[in-house]
N, C-alpha and C positions, 0 to 999 in steps of 0.2 A: 504493499500500500504506499502511495506517495505521500509527501508532506512530512513536516518535523513532528517528532514526538513532543507531547506536552512536557513542560518543565516541572518538576516536583516542587510544591510549594509547602512551606511550614508555616504555622502561625506562632505568634509570640505575644505575650501580654505586653501591653503598652509600657507599663512601669518597668518591667524587666528589659525591654528594649532600651528605654532611655537611660536607666541607671546602669546597665550592663555595658552599654557602648561607651558612656561617659567614663566609667571607672577603668575600662580598658585604655581609654585615651590617655589617662592620667600616667600609666606605666610606659606606654608607647604612642606617642602623639599621632593622631590622624584625624583629619577633619570631619566633624560630626555635624556642627550647627553653625550657621551664618545669620547675622541680623543685617539686613539691607535697608538702609535709609534711602527711600525712593525720591525724596524731596525735602527741602528745608521749608518749602512753602507751607503756609497754615492759615486757616481762616480765624483762629483765635490767637490771643495775645496774653497768654498765661503769665502771672507775675513771677512763677518760679522755674520757668522754662530754661533749660540749658543752651538753648538754640539761640544764638546771637542775632540772627536774620530770620525774616519771615518771607523772604524773597526766593523764588525759584529761578536763579539765574545760571545759565551756563552749566545746566545739569545734564547728565547722560541722557542721550537719545534711546529710544526703545531698542534698537538693535543692539546697543552697547550693553544694555541690561541684560537682555537675553543672552548675549554672548558670555557674560560673567555667569550667569546661572548655568549655562552649559558646562563652563569650567568647574564650577562648584560641584556639579553632579559627577563630573569625570573624576574628581577627586575624592568621591564616596560621600559628599555631604548629604545627610539625611533630613536634617530639619532646617528650614528658613523661616525666619520671622520678617515681616515687612512692616516698616513704620516710616514716619516722617520726622518733623513737620506732621501734616496731616495727608496721607498718601492719596486720598480721593480728591485732592486739588489736581492730580495729574490725569489727564485725558486717556493715558494708555494703561491704567492700573490694571485692568482686567486681562488686557493682552499679556501683561507680565506674570499676574498671578496664574493664569490658565497655563502658560509655558512652564512655570514651575511644578505645577500639578502634573502636567504630562510627563516631566522628568522623573516622576515618582516620589517628589519631596513631601514631607510633612509640613503643611503650612499653619503658621500663626499670624494673624493680621492685628496690628495694633491702630486703633482709631479713637476718635473723640466721639463718633457717632452722629455729630451734627450735621453731616453731609449725606447721611444714609436715607435716600429717598426710597420709595416703593420699588422702583426699577433697580436700584443698587442692591437693595434687600433681596430681591428675586434672584439676582445674578450671584450673589453671595451664598444663596441657599443652594443654587445649582452647582457652584463650584465646591461646596462642601469642605471647607477648611477644616483642619482639626480643631482650631479654636480662634475666636474673635476676642481680643482683649480690648475692653471698652474703658476709658478712663472716666472717673467720677470725681468732680470737684466740689460737690455740695448737694444738699437735698432740698434747697429752695432756690428760686431764682436770684434773690438778693445775694446770698452767699456764693453760689456757683459762678455768678457773673461778677462778683468781686474778684475771683481768681482769673476768669477768661478775659475780662475787660471788653466783652462784647455783648451789647444789649440783645435780648431775645435768644441768646445761645442756649439757655437751660431748656426751654421748651423744644427746641430743635434736638437737643441731646435726648430728652425723654421719647420724642417721636421716633427718632432713628433707633434708639434702643428697643423700643416696643415692636417696631417693624421686624427687627431681628429675631426677638422672642416669638412673634406670632409665626414665624416661618422655621422655628425649631432650629435656628442656627446655634451652635454651640458658643456661649458667651462666658467669658470670665471677666467680672468687674473689678477694676483696679480702683480702690478707694484711695486717692492721693490726699494725705492727710497733712495740712499745713496749719500755721498759727491762725489763720483766718477762717479756717472751715473746721477745726477739730471739734468744735462744740456740736457740730452735726452729725458726728460719726455714727451715733446709734441710728439716726434717722437715714444715714446712708446705707447703713447694714439692713435697715427694713426695706429700703429701696430694692435692695438684691433679694432678700428673702421672700418678698411679696410676689416676686416674679420667678421664684424657685431657681435663682441663679447663684452659682458660687461667686465668692469675691475673695479679694486679697487687699490687705491693708498695707499701704506703702508710707513710709515716713522719711526716706531718703530725699535729701535735696542737695543738689550739688552746685558749685560755682558753674558759670557759663563756660563754654568750651573757649571763649576769648579771653578767659581770665577773670572776668567781672565776678565779684563776690555779692552782687545785689540779690541773687535768689535766696542766699542763706538768711537773709531777713526774715524769711517765711518759713524756715526750718523749725520744727518743734524742738523744745528744749530736751535735754536727756530725760528729766523728770516726765515730760509729756509723752515722749517716745516710749518710755518704759511702761507707762500705763497702758498705751496701746498694745505693746508686746505682751503684757500680761493678760489683757483681755482676749488677745488673738487665739490664746490656747484653750478658751472656754466658750461655749455656745452663749450668745447674749439673749436674755430672756426678751420675748416679744410680746407686748400686751396685746397688740391687734391680732397676732397668730393665736394666742391663747383665747381671745374672745371668740374667734371663729371656731374654736374647739379642734384646732389642728395640734398634732403631737410636736412639741418642741425637739423631741428625740430625732425627728426626721431631719433635722437640720444640723445635727452633730457632724463636726468635720467639715462644714461647708466653708469655713475660712481657711482658705489655702495659706500656709506659712510663706512669707516672704522668702525667695530663693528656692522654694519647692516647686514642683512640678504638678499641675492639675491634671489628674487622671481624667479619662473620658467621662462625659455626663452619662447618667443613667437615662437620659431621654432616648426613647426607642427610635431607631431609624436614622440616627444622626451620623455615626460612624460606621456602625455594624462592624463586620469582621475584616480587618484589613490582612490579606496575606502577602508576605514579604518573600522574595526569593531567598532561600537558604543560602546560596553562594554569595549574595550581596551582604548578608548578615555576617558571613564568616569573614569577608574581607573588611568588614567594620569592627570585627572583634567580639561580636555578639554570638552567643550560642543558641541556634534555633531550638524553640521548645513549644510543644503542642499544649496550648492552655485554652480550650474552646470556651468561648463566651466571655473571657476576661476583657475584651474590648468594649463590652456593653455592660459591664457590671460595676461602673465607677463609684456607685453609693457606698461601697463597703471598702474601698481600696485605700482610704485614708486612716483606717483604723489598724491597730496592732503593730506588727513589725514593719509594714509598708508604710504606715504614718511616720515611724520613727525615722525611716529612711527619707521620706519626703522632707522632713524638717532639717535635714543636714543643710547649713549655709552654703551658698555658691563660692564663697571664698573662706578657706581655713587656713591654717598655719602649719607648714611642714619643713621649715628650715631653709626656704628659698624666698627670693623676692616675689616671684609669681606664684602665688599659692592657690590661684584660681584656674579656671578652665581656659584662659586666654593663652594661645600659642600652643595648646595641648589638644583641645578639641574645637575650639571657638574662634570665631573672627567676625569682624564687621566691616561693611562696606559704604562709603559715604555716596550722597548723590552725585559727587563729582568723580567717583571711580577710584577713590583711595582705599587701600586695604589696611585696616588698623587692627589693633588688639582687641578693643571693643569699642562701644559707643562713648564711653567716658574717656578712654585713652586714645587720643588722635595722634597715634605714633606707631608704626614708623612712616605712615602715609605713603606706603608703596603704591605707584601709579600703575593701575590696572589698564589704562589706555595706552600705555607703551610697553608693558611687560605682561607676563603670563601670570595667572593665579597661582600655579604650581610654583613658580619661582618666588613669588611673594609669600606664599605660605611657608616656604622653606626659610625664608628670612625672618619670619615671625617665630618659628619653632627655635631656630638658632638663638636668636635674641633672647627668648625665655630660658632656654637651656643654659646659657652662659652667664646670665645675669646673677650677680652675687651682691647681698646686702652690705652697706658700708658699716663701720663701727657704731654709727649713732642709731642705727636700726634696732628697735627694742622689741618688736613683735614676736620674734621667734624665741625669746627668753621671758616672755610675759606669762604669768599664770591665768590672765583673764582671756586668753585667746579663744577659747571654746564659746566664750559668750559675746565675742567682739564682732560687730558687723563692718568694721573698717575695711575696705578692700584697696586694691592697687590703683583703682580709678579715683577713689576718693583722695588718695595721696597725690596722684597726678594733677588732678583738677586744682587742688588746694595750693601745691607748692611746685608743680612742674618736676617733681622727683617720684621715683617709684619707692624709695625706701626711707622717706622722711621720719623723723622721731615721732613719738607717740602723739596722738591728735586728741586733745582733752575731751571733746564731745564724745567721742566713741569710747574713750576710757571711762568716763562718767557712767554712760549707758551700760557698758559691760559690768561695772562694779554693781550697779543696782540690779541687774539680772543675777549675777553670782550670789549677791545677799539674799534675794528672794528665794533662789533654789536651796540655799543652806537652810533656810528657816522653815521650809515647807514640811 
């Protein structure tokens, strides 16, 4: 009989895939995930934004972005996140997203949802990305628009979000907590739970990538950030949900720890089972495993051992300068085609319009492997490292160095966490 034989396919649980591949990359670097900034253009003007410009000037054309995606796929990149700015200000966004999908990549889309029309929501539902991360800046128009500085943006955000929910698009809400909106964090959680959505509370605010420290005026104090951290480990009682007679236990684990990976939603029909070629998994360092149904059973995956795994911070301390995934499994690409360690670390700015991604990735790997901390670097001998959320990006944006001395904000926050855990 003519024709090719079918290729044997195995299924692997999403969590095992994500953590297994990342763990392997720590020992033997290989490209797993890329964050692609499609544009600096944005329709909002958020007070805390690290982006120094909201203009989409001289950015990569469609063909150049598609070529970079081809190169990422050739190097074995499995996951791609698309962000901005606001990526829907680009007219070719769906051409880019569909191309990544055809390459077999797992897609995460970051958006503020204010530009999600019915047509865009329909197209996102048809695309079926793994996840759409939606930023939340407040639970009222007054607070939300104090952050965005754009009148009417709150109602557009709610409309866009609800269009995604109505079409069963998998959404993770990112509750961005600042000095000007932290008082509404309970209401922001209610906004998520009333729509049966998972959420993540984010308290990190960074200097702008041009060096300006203006955004830090909106960063929570260590005491405020600690309270958010403490609350995130526990379900928040919901008067409105209780009044409707719904079980609060149903929302246990719905808050995804910062730095953790949101497992698939338990909403039927969103992801279903995704079969990945065993050969590709082997090249990525993952062991194929048959776990039928785990890709649709996300409701229980944040409990027990898998919950503990998901709570691992993205940056830990292991005796080196780069103790995160930068240059081991992760990269970032700017709208101008520069390959960097991450969104926060605009270095080494390898020019993908003049060189290959393969060569750029090798430069990143070599940089990370050869970097050694100077004598003033305290993190590798600090007793608080397991509680500390300071990362290389925080150091880079604040000082232009990877290994600067201890940063007081992060130390105080780590001390509060350690004290709390000792007294429990």
